[in-house]
C-alpha positions as CSV (number, residue, x, y, z in Angstrom):
1,M,2.4,0.9,0.6
2,L,7.5,3.3,-1.1
3,E,9.6,5.9,0.9
4,L,9.9,9.3,-0.4
5,G,13.4,10.1,-2.1
6,Q,14.5,6.5,-2.8
7,G,15.9,7.5,-6.2
8,Q,16.0,5.1,-8.9
9,A,14.5,1.1,-8.6
10,K,16.9,-1.6,-8.2
11,S,17.2,-4.0,-10.9
12,A,16.5,-7.7,-10.8
13,P,19.0,-10.2,-11.6
14,A,18.5,-11.7,-15.2
15,G,17.7,-15.3,-13.7
16,D,15.0,-14.0,-11.5
17,L,12.8,-11.9,-13.4
18,I,9.7,-14.7,-13.9
19,K,8.9,-17.2,-11.4
20,D,6.1,-19.4,-10.2
21,G,4.8,-18.3,-6.8
22,T,3.1,-20.1,-3.8
23,E,1.6,-19.3,-0.5
24,A,4.9,-19.9,1.1
25,T,6.8,-17.5,-1.2
26,F,4.3,-15.0,-1.7
27,M,5.5,-12.5,1.3
28,A,9.1,-13.1,0.0
29,D,8.5,-12.7,-3.7
30,V,5.5,-10.2,-3.7
31,I,5.2,-8.3,-0.8
32,E,9.0,-7.9,0.3
33,G,10.2,-8.0,-3.2
34,S,8.4,-5.4,-4.4
35,R,9.9,-2.9,-1.7
36,E,13.0,-3.4,-4.1
37,V,11.7,-3.9,-7.6
38,P,7.9,-3.4,-8.7
39,V,6.2,-7.0,-9.0
40,I,3.7,-7.9,-11.5
41,V,1.3,-10.8,-10.2
42,D,-0.3,-12.9,-12.8
43,F,-3.4,-15.1,-11.4
44,W,-4.2,-17.6,-14.0
45,A,-5.1,-21.4,-14.5
46,T,-4.2,-24.0,-16.8
47,W,-7.8,-24.3,-18.3
48,C,-8.1,-20.6,-18.6
49,G,-8.1,-19.7,-22.5
50,P,-7.0,-16.2,-22.2
51,C,-4.6,-17.0,-19.6
52,K,-2.6,-18.8,-22.1
53,T,-2.9,-15.7,-24.6
54,L,-1.8,-13.2,-22.0
55,G,0.8,-14.9,-20.3
56,P,3.6,-15.2,-23.1
57,M,3.0,-11.5,-23.6
58,L,3.4,-10.6,-20.1
59,E,6.3,-12.4,-19.9
60,A,7.9,-11.0,-23.0
61,A,6.9,-7.5,-21.8
62,V,8.6,-8.2,-18.5
63,T,11.7,-9.6,-20.4
64,A,11.8,-6.4,-22.5
65,A,11.8,-4.0,-19.2
66,K,15.4,-5.5,-18.4
67,G,15.1,-5.7,-14.4
68,K,13.0,-2.9,-13.7
69,V,10.3,-5.3,-12.7
70,R,9.5,-9.0,-12.0
71,M,7.0,-11.1,-12.4
72,V,5.3,-13.9,-10.3
73,K,2.9,-16.7,-11.8
74,I,0.2,-17.7,-9.2
75,D,-1.8,-21.0,-10.6
76,V,-5.3,-20.2,-8.6
77,D,-6.2,-23.8,-8.8
78,R,-2.9,-25.1,-7.2
79,E,-3.1,-22.1,-4.7
80,Q,-6.5,-21.9,-3.6
81,R,-5.7,-20.7,0.0
82,L,-3.8,-18.2,-0.8
83,A,-6.1,-16.8,-3.6
84,G,-8.9,-17.1,-1.1
85,A,-6.8,-15.0,1.3
86,L,-6.0,-12.5,-0.7
87,A,-9.5,-12.1,-2.4
88,Q,-10.5,-11.6,1.5
89,Q,-8.4,-9.0,1.5
90,G,-9.6,-6.9,-1.2
91,L,-8.3,-8.4,-4.5
92,P,-10.9,-9.1,-7.4
93,L,-10.0,-12.6,-8.2
94,Q,-13.6,-13.7,-9.3
95,S,-12.3,-14.2,-12.8
96,I,-9.2,-14.6,-14.4
97,P,-6.8,-13.9,-15.8
98,T,-6.0,-11.1,-13.4
99,V,-3.0,-9.0,-13.2
100,V,-2.0,-7.3,-10.2
101,A,1.1,-4.6,-9.7
102,F,2.8,-4.4,-6.1
103,V,5.3,-1.6,-5.5
104,G,6.5,-1.0,-1.8
105,G,4.6,-4.3,-0.8
106,R,1.1,-2.8,-1.8
107,P,-1.0,-3.4,-4.7
108,V,-1.1,-0.1,-6.9
109,D,-2.7,-1.2,-10.3
110,M,-4.4,-3.9,-12.0
111,F,-6.4,-5.4,-15.2
112,Q,-8.3,-8.3,-16.0
113,G,-8.6,-10.2,-19.0
114,A,-6.4,-10.4,-22.1
115,I,-5.2,-7.3,-23.3
116,P,-3.2,-6.0,-26.6
117,Q,0.8,-5.7,-26.0
118,G,0.7,-2.0,-26.5
119,Q,-1.6,-1.9,-23.1
120,I,0.6,-4.3,-21.7
121,K,3.6,-2.0,-22.0
122,E,1.6,1.0,-21.0
123,F,1.0,-1.0,-17.6
124,I,4.5,-1.7,-17.3
125,D,5.6,1.8,-17.9
126,R,3.4,3.1,-15.3
127,L,4.6,0.4,-12.9
128,V,8.0,1.2,-13.5
129,A,7.7,4.9,-12.9
130,M,5.7,4.2,-9.5
131,G,9.0,2.2,-8.8
132,G,11.1,5.2,-8.7
133,D,12.2,8.7,-10.1
134,D,15.1,9.6,-12.3
135,G,17.2,10.7,-9.3
136,G,17.5,14.3,-10.9
137,L,15.6,15.9,-7.9
138,A,16.9,13.4,-5.1
139,E,18.5,16.0,-3.2
140,A,15.9,18.4,-3.1
141,L,13.4,15.7,-2.1
142,E,15.9,14.7,0.6
143,A,16.2,18.3,2.0
144,A,12.5,18.5,2.0
145,E,12.2,15.7,3.9
146,A,14.8,16.6,6.7
147,M,12.9,19.9,6.8
148,L,9.6,18.1,7.7
149,A,11.6,15.9,10.1
150,E,12.9,19.2,11.9
151,G,9.6,21.0,12.1
152,A,10.5,23.5,9.4
153,V,7.1,22.5,7.9
154,V,6.7,25.9,5.7
155,D,10.3,25.7,4.5
156,A,9.4,22.1,3.4
157,A,6.1,22.6,1.8
158,Q,7.8,25.4,-0.6
159,T,10.6,22.7,-1.4
160,F,8.2,20.2,-2.4
161,A,6.0,22.5,-4.3
162,A,9.0,23.7,-6.4
163,I,9.8,20.5,-7.0
164,L,6.4,19.6,-8.4
165,E,6.9,22.8,-10.4
166,E,9.5,21.0,-12.3
167,E,8.1,17.5,-12.2
168,P,4.3,17.6,-11.7
169,E,4.3,13.5,-11.9
170,N,6.6,13.2,-8.8
171,A,4.7,11.1,-6.5
172,A,7.1,11.6,-3.5
173,A,6.8,15.4,-3.9
174,M,3.3,15.4,-4.1
175,A,3.1,13.2,-1.1
176,G,5.4,15.4,1.1
177,L,3.5,18.3,0.0
178,A,0.2,17.1,1.3
179,R,2.0,15.8,4.6
180,A,3.5,19.2,5.5
181,H,-0.1,20.5,5.1
182,L,-1.0,17.9,7.6
183,A,1.6,18.6,9.8
184,M,0.4,22.6,10.0
185,G,-3.1,20.9,10.8
186,E,-4.4,21.7,7.3
187,I,-6.3,18.5,6.7
188,D,-8.7,19.5,3.9
189,K,-5.7,21.4,2.0
190,A,-3.9,18.3,2.2
191,E,-6.8,16.2,0.7
192,G,-7.2,18.9,-1.9
193,I,-3.5,18.6,-3.0
194,L,-4.1,14.6,-3.4
195,N,-7.1,15.1,-5.7
196,T,-4.9,17.1,-8.2
197,A,-3.0,14.2,-8.7
198,P,-2.3,13.2,-12.3
199,Q,-3.5,10.3,-13.5
200,A,-0.1,8.6,-13.7
201,I,0.3,8.8,-10.2
202,V,-2.8,8.8,-8.6
203,A,-2.5,5.1,-7.1
204,A,1.2,5.7,-6.4
205,P,2.0,4.1,-2.8
206,E,3.2,7.6,-1.5
207,L,-0.1,9.2,-2.3
208,E,-2.1,6.2,-0.7
209,A,-0.1,6.1,2.6
210,V,-1.2,10.0,2.7
211,R,-4.7,9.2,2.0
212,A,-4.6,7.1,4.9
213,Q,-3.1,9.7,7.1
214,I,-5.8,11.7,6.3
215,A,-8.5,9.5,7.3
216,L,-6.9,8.8,10.7
217,A,-6.5,12.7,11.0
218,R,-10.1,13.1,10.7
219,Q,-11.0,9.9,12.9
220,A,-8.5,11.8,15.5
221,A,-10.9,14.7,15.5
222,N,-14.0,12.9,16.5
223,A,-12.3,10.4,19.0
224,G,-14.0,10.0,22.0
225,P,-12.5,10.3,25.4
226,L,-9.9,7.7,26.3
227,A,-10.3,6.6,29.8
228,D,-14.3,6.3,29.3
229,L,-13.9,4.2,26.2
230,Q,-11.3,1.9,28.1
231,A,-13.8,1.6,31.2
232,A,-16.1,0.6,29.0
233,V,-14.0,-2.0,26.9
234,E,-13.0,-3.6,30.7
235,A,-16.8,-3.2,31.9
236,N,-17.7,-5.5,28.8
237,P,-15.0,-7.1,26.6
238,A,-17.6,-8.3,24.0
239,D,-19.0,-4.5,23.5
240,H,-17.1,-4.5,19.8
241,Q,-18.2,-0.8,19.1
242,A,-16.8,0.5,22.5
243,R,-13.5,-1.6,21.6
244,F,-13.6,-0.2,18.1
245,D,-14.1,3.6,19.3
246,Y,-11.1,2.6,21.9
247,A,-8.9,1.9,19.4
248,Q,-9.6,5.1,17.3
249,A,-9.0,6.7,20.6
250,L,-5.9,5.2,21.1
251,H,-4.3,6.2,17.8
252,A,-5.6,9.7,18.3
253,A,-3.5,9.8,21.1
254,G,-0.4,8.6,19.6
255,K,-0.7,4.9,21.0
256,V,-0.3,3.4,17.6
257,Q,0.7,-0.2,18.8
258,E,-1.9,-0.1,21.6
259,A,-4.5,0.8,19.0
260,V,-3.1,-2.1,16.8
261,D,-3.5,-4.6,19.7
262,E,-7.1,-3.8,20.2
263,L,-7.9,-4.0,16.7
264,L,-6.5,-7.5,16.6
265,E,-8.3,-8.5,19.5
266,L,-11.6,-7.4,17.9
267,F,-10.7,-9.3,14.8
268,R,-9.9,-12.3,16.7
269,R,-13.3,-12.1,18.5
270,D,-15.4,-11.2,15.5
271,R,-13.6,-10.7,11.8
272,E,-17.1,-9.9,10.3
273,W,-18.2,-7.4,12.7
274,N,-19.4,-4.2,11.1
275,E,-18.5,-5.5,7.8
276,G,-14.7,-6.1,8.9
277,A,-14.3,-2.9,10.3
278,A,-11.3,-4.0,12.4
279,K,-9.3,-5.0,9.5
280,A,-10.0,-2.3,7.3
281,Q,-9.0,0.1,10.0
282,L,-5.8,-2.3,10.7
283,F,-5.0,-1.8,6.9
284,T,-5.7,2.1,7.2
285,I,-2.9,2.2,10.3
286,F,-0.5,0.1,8.2
287,E,-0.8,2.2,5.0
288,A,-0.1,5.3,7.2
289,L,3.0,3.9,8.4
290,K,6.6,3.0,6.5
291,P,6.6,-0.2,5.3
292,Q,9.4,-1.4,7.5
293,D,7.9,-0.2,10.7
294,P,7.9,-2.8,13.3
295,I,4.2,-2.0,14.4
296,V,3.5,-2.9,10.4
297,L,5.6,-5.9,10.3
298,T,4.5,-7.4,13.2
299,G,0.6,-6.6,12.8
300,R,0.7,-7.6,9.4
301,R,1.9,-11.2,10.5
302,R,-0.4,-11.4,13.5
303,L,-3.3,-10.3,11.1
304,S,-2.5,-13.2,8.5
305,S,-1.7,-15.6,10.9
306,M,-5.5,-15.2,11.8
307,I,-6.5,-15.1,8.2
308,F,-4.7,-18.2,7.5
309,A,-5.7,-19.9,10.8
């Protein structure tokens, strides 16, 4: 999922705008790279006719963006293991060309098939907008974030709301306003704010992070007794439901690392249990945290090692 108040996105060096990607370079070029500059990933194959039409059009549009986005090309035939792992994590790669946009380490937008040049430009323009704001309200955003961190929740909410009055498509401000209401215990109101998001920012990483926080807050309200669930897991380590419930209770108690550990253990034991519930819950926790949080970085590495094993 970008931190609030980042300001303008950095520009990529001219010679580094478009490159071929592999399983070995995907994490650095796409996941980590998109934390600096939005990245477009073109999944293609040499035998694919529409790919031959779309590829040059994408490259021209990326070049025209002058460093505000980068592009990574993945040949799905050469990188079958990578494509399979990404499909397992939810990317719809059954047909190509598939183009996926990443911001802040997460997929935020996509399309399939060859589309006109005008639609490609609109796609890139949306991506650039997600990558950062124009810097005009950066100070106000920073101040609102500081208020929220210090517990001045009402003042923070008012500041975020004022920013939205001036810039309704400011994803950072909308996410901040929702988080302020979450801090007040107003889960429904926080969710209602996100439901009013303009189409241009509805998939912004900031908003996705708050959606994950809302989901976890609702789970916390229904979490079972921690001690009882721990005893159930210790009595029967093969009780997957008890382990899953125990992980939710741990997270509700603020023990995030312990919750992640239990979910990884559940995934190791049975990755398909309850339609992949352990992996889905891990992704929800990761999305709710900052991308550079050590829990996220370590947890994603451990999960990836299990998927690729």
